[in-house]
C-alpha positions in Angstrom: 112.8 103.2 120.9 112.2 104.3 124.5 114.5 104.5 127.5 112.7 104.5 130.8 114.3 106.5 133.6 113.3 106.0 137.2 113.1 109.5 138.7 113.4 110.1 142.4 112.4 113.2 144.3 114.6 115.4 146.5 114.6 115.2 150.3 111.4 117.3 150.5 109.4 114.3 149.3 106.7 113.3 151.7 107.0 110.2 153.8 104.1 108.5 152.0 105.8 108.8 148.6 104.1 112.0 147.4 106.4 114.1 145.3 108.5 116.9 146.6 109.1 120.2 144.8 111.9 119.1 142.5 113.8 116.2 141.0 116.7 114.8 143.0 120.2 115.8 141.7 121.1 112.1 141.2 118.1 111.7 138.9 119.0 114.8 136.9 122.4 113.3 136.3 120.8 109.9 135.4 118.5 111.6 133.0 121.6 113.0 131.2 123.0 109.5 130.7 119.5 108.2 129.7 119.2 110.9 127.1 122.6 110.1 125.6 121.6 106.4 125.5 118.3 107.1 123.8 119.9 109.4 121.3 122.4 106.8 120.3 119.6 104.8 118.8 117.4 107.7 117.7 115.0 107.2 120.6 113.5 109.2 123.4 113.5 109.3 127.2 110.4 108.6 129.3 110.5 109.5 133.0 108.9 107.2 135.5 107.7 108.7 138.8 106.0 106.6 141.6 103.4 108.6 143.4 100.7 108.2 146.0 98.1 110.8 145.1 97.4 113.1 148.0 93.9 114.1 149.1 94.7 117.7 148.1 95.4 116.7 144.5 92.9 118.1 141.9 91.9 114.4 141.2 93.0 112.1 144.1 92.1 109.1 141.9 94.5 110.2 139.1 98.3 109.5 139.8 99.2 112.1 137.2 97.5 114.8 139.2 100.0 114.3 142.0 103.0 115.4 140.0 103.9 119.1 140.6 104.4 121.4 137.7 107.9 122.2 139.0 108.9 118.6 138.6 107.5 118.5 135.0 109.5 121.6 134.2 112.7 119.9 135.5 112.0 116.9 133.3 111.3 119.0 130.2 114.6 120.8 130.7 116.5 117.5 130.7 114.9 116.3 127.4 112.2 114.0 128.7 109.5 113.3 126.1 107.0 111.6 128.3 106.4 111.4 132.1 104.6 108.4 133.5 103.1 108.8 136.9 102.8 105.3 138.4 100.7 104.3 141.4 102.1 101.1 142.9 100.7 101.1 146.4 101.3 103.7 149.2 104.9 104.5 150.0 108.0 102.7 148.9 107.5 99.1 147.9 110.6 97.9 145.9 109.0 94.8 144.4 105.8 96.7 143.4 107.9 99.5 141.8 109.9 96.9 139.8 106.6 95.2 138.7 105.3 98.6 137.6 108.5 99.2 135.6 108.3 95.7 134.0 104.8 96.2 132.9 105.5 99.8 131.6 108.5 98.5 129.7 106.3 96.1 127.8 103.6 98.8 127.2 106.2 101.3 125.8 108.3 98.6 124.1 111.2 100.0 126.0 114.8 99.1 125.1 116.3 100.1 128.4 115.5 101.0 132.0 117.9 103.2 133.9 118.0 104.5 137.5 120.5 106.3 139.7 122.7 103.9 141.8 121.0 105.1 145.0 119.7 102.8 147.6 116.3 102.8 146.0 117.4 102.8 142.4 119.8 99.8 143.0 117.2 97.8 144.9 114.3 98.4 142.5 116.4 97.5 139.4 117.7 94.4 141.1 114.1 93.3 141.5 113.4 94.3 137.9 116.3 92.0 136.7 114.9 89.1 138.7 111.3 89.7 137.3 112.4 90.0 133.7 115.3 87.6 133.8 117.6 90.2 132.2 121.1 91.2 133.4 121.8 94.4 135.3 124.8 96.6 134.6 125.6 98.5 137.8 127.4 101.8 138.4 127.5 102.9 134.8 129.1 106.2 133.7 128.4 106.1 130.0 126.3 103.9 127.6 125.2 103.8 124.0 123.4 101.4 121.7 125.4 100.0 118.9 122.6 97.8 117.6 119.2 96.7 118.8 119.7 94.7 122.0 123.5 95.5 122.2 124.8 98.2 124.4 128.3 99.3 125.0 129.0 100.9 128.3 131.6 102.0 130.8 131.1 101.4 134.5 132.8 101.7 137.8 134.4 98.7 139.4 136.2 98.3 142.7 134.4 101.3 144.3 135.3 103.6 141.4 139.0 102.9 141.4 138.7 101.1 138.0 136.7 101.8 134.8 135.5 98.8 132.9 134.4 98.8 129.3 131.7 96.2 128.8 129.1 95.0 126.3 125.5 94.4 127.5 123.5 92.0 125.3 119.9 92.0 126.4 116.4 92.5 125.1 115.9 95.0 127.9 119.0 96.8 129.1 118.8 97.4 132.9 121.4 100.0 134.0 122.1 101.8 137.3 124.1 105.0 136.9 127.0 106.2 139.1 125.4 109.6 139.2 128.4 111.2 141.1 130.5 110.6 138.0 128.0 111.9 135.5 127.6 115.7 135.3 124.0 117.0 134.9 123.5 118.5 131.5 120.3 120.2 130.3 118.9 119.3 126.9 119.6 121.8 124.0 115.9 121.8 123.2 112.9 120.7 125.1 109.1 120.7 125.1 106.4 120.8 127.7 105.9 117.5 129.4 102.5 116.3 130.7 102.2 113.4 133.2 100.3 110.3 132.1 98.9 107.8 134.6 99.9 104.2 134.7 98.4 101.7 137.2 100.1 98.3 137.1 98.5 95.1 138.1 100.0 94.0 141.4 99.8 90.9 143.5 99.7 90.8 147.2 103.2 89.5 147.2 104.4 92.6 145.4 103.4 94.7 148.4 104.6 92.4 151.1 107.7 94.4 151.7 107.2 98.2 151.8 108.3 101.2 153.8 105.5 102.0 156.3 107.5 104.6 158.2 110.2 107.1 156.9 112.6 109.2 158.8 112.0 112.9 158.7 113.8 114.6 155.8 117.0 116.1 156.9 117.1 119.9 156.9 119.9 121.9 155.4 122.5 120.9 152.9 122.4 117.5 151.2 125.4 115.3 151.8 125.6 114.2 148.2 125.7 117.8 146.9 127.4 119.8 149.7 130.3 122.0 148.8 131.8 121.4 152.3 131.6 118.2 154.3 132.9 117.9 157.9 133.5 114.2 158.5 133.7 112.5 161.8 135.0 109.0 162.7 135.8 106.9 165.7 138.2 109.5 166.9 135.3 111.9 167.7 134.8 109.7 170.8 131.0 109.4 170.9 127.7 111.0 170.0 128.4 114.0 172.2 131.6 114.8 170.2 129.7 115.7 167.1 128.4 119.0 168.5 131.5 120.9 167.5 131.4 119.2 164.1 127.8 120.4 163.6 128.9 123.9 164.6 131.9 123.9 162.3 129.8 122.6 159.3 127.3 125.3 160.0 129.9 128.0 159.9 131.3 126.7 156.6 127.9 126.3 155.0 128.3 122.6 154.8 127.0 119.4 156.4 128.3 116.5 158.5 129.4 113.1 157.2 130.6 110.1 159.1 132.5 106.9 158.7 130.9 103.4 158.8 132.1 102.7 162.4 130.2 105.7 163.6 126.9 104.4 162.2 127.7 100.9 163.4 128.1 102.2 166.9 124.7 104.0 166.5 126.2 107.4 167.1 124.8 108.9 163.9 122.2 107.8 161.2 123.3 105.8 158.2 122.1 108.6 155.8 125.2 110.5 156.9 127.7 107.8 156.1 130.4 108.5 153.5 131.9 105.6 151.8 131.5 102.6 149.5 128.3 101.5 151.3 127.2 105.0 152.1 127.1 108.2 150.1 129.8 109.2 147.6 130.6 112.9 147.9 132.5 115.4 145.7 132.7 118.6 147.8 135.1 121.5 147.3 136.4 120.7 150.8 136.3 117.5 152.9 137.5 118.0 156.5 138.0 114.5 157.9 138.2 114.5 161.7 139.3 111.4 163.6 138.9 109.2 160.5 141.6 106.6 159.9 140.9 106.3 156.1 139.9 102.7 155.4 139.7 102.0 151.7 135.9 101.8 151.8 135.7 105.3 153.2 138.2 106.7 150.8 136.2 105.3 147.9 133.3 107.5 149.0 135.3 110.8 149.3 137.8 110.4 146.4 135.8 113.0 144.4 136.6 115.7 147.0 138.7 118.6 145.5 140.5 119.3 148.7 141.0 116.8 151.6 142.1 118.1 155.0 142.6 115.5 157.8 142.8 116.1 161.5 144.1 113.0 163.4 146.2 112.2 166.4 147.9 109.4 164.4 150.5 110.6 161.9 150.6 107.1 160.3 146.8 106.9 159.6 146.2 106.0 156.0 144.1 109.1 155.4 147.1 111.3 156.2 149.0 110.1 153.1 145.9 110.9 150.9 145.3 114.3 152.4 146.2 117.6 150.8 146.7 119.1 154.3 147.0 117.3 157.6 146.8 118.5 161.2 148.3 116.1 163.7 146.5 116.9 167.0 143.7 116.3 169.5 140.3 117.0 168.0 139.1 118.4 171.4 141.8 121.2 171.0 142.0 121.6 167.2 138.3 122.0 166.4 137.3 124.5 169.1 140.3 126.6 168.1 139.2 126.4 164.4 135.6 127.4 165.3 136.9 130.3 167.4 139.1 131.5 164.5 136.3 131.4 162.0 134.0 133.2 164.3 136.6 135.9 165.0 137.2 136.4 161.3 133.5 136.7 160.7 133.2 139.2 163.5 136.1 141.2 162.2 134.6 141.3 158.7 131.3 142.5 160.0 132.8 145.6 161.7 
């Protein structure tokens, strides 16, 4: 019995879909759940990586040649038995990726296909469900087979505020994983993994929708894995108001996150959004500046160990959820905080 796991690369992945230097953290967490699912039925995990062979590859015609050794080492450490390098057109094409997964599932006689509940993972598996006619279980945090075609699982509902125990009956279990709720766990034993090529048969319609241009990978700390996040909302005032937040995040070794209204206004890119329709975060510290605390936003930051809110409104919903609150003007509070941190750093250096 085989469980296929769609593996994504970290932010260093090239815009054309060529692999970066390591596996994304969300995929490592997903591999952990996939391994538990496979072991519940005495099976094994096979990783699926979509690649566009680069001209610099030893064999540009072989998709397997495009997978870096470091990626294969990551897969081996997380108990992957087989790695499939799939070429399904250049760049990201969700329908083509789903078609590739569907064909590979037949080839491997797979019992399940899992992916992280990221933008790509959720989109591709939705297409896969439509192609195969099988149900999709979203935002799963644990799963196990109790018999062939019958899977018991627990998944997030209502943006993670509720855990639902469910049974999935399907010839092919299709599961997205709430990776922020699943800790990454290396396998106790592992073996070397070599990539094998797989080239699905695609129709023109499968490639009709694809990413022809990608934003440059963001430098610095990833929002999903940052230990410190400095969040900004409507109260920041506009695009120019994020300069001090960037400075503060840099001093704290963190990164900037934003509320949905900020991205709706076009002040900051969607990839920085924290919330139900953005990125779920679990930092040691979330410093929320000028954010009212709508339920959708709180669903994305409820994993934060410490929440500090800075707001002019003492009745803002986020104040009641915060561990500490500062009621004041951001234009006064944040520069003072930056100055204090710089002064402390200077004092420690002397």
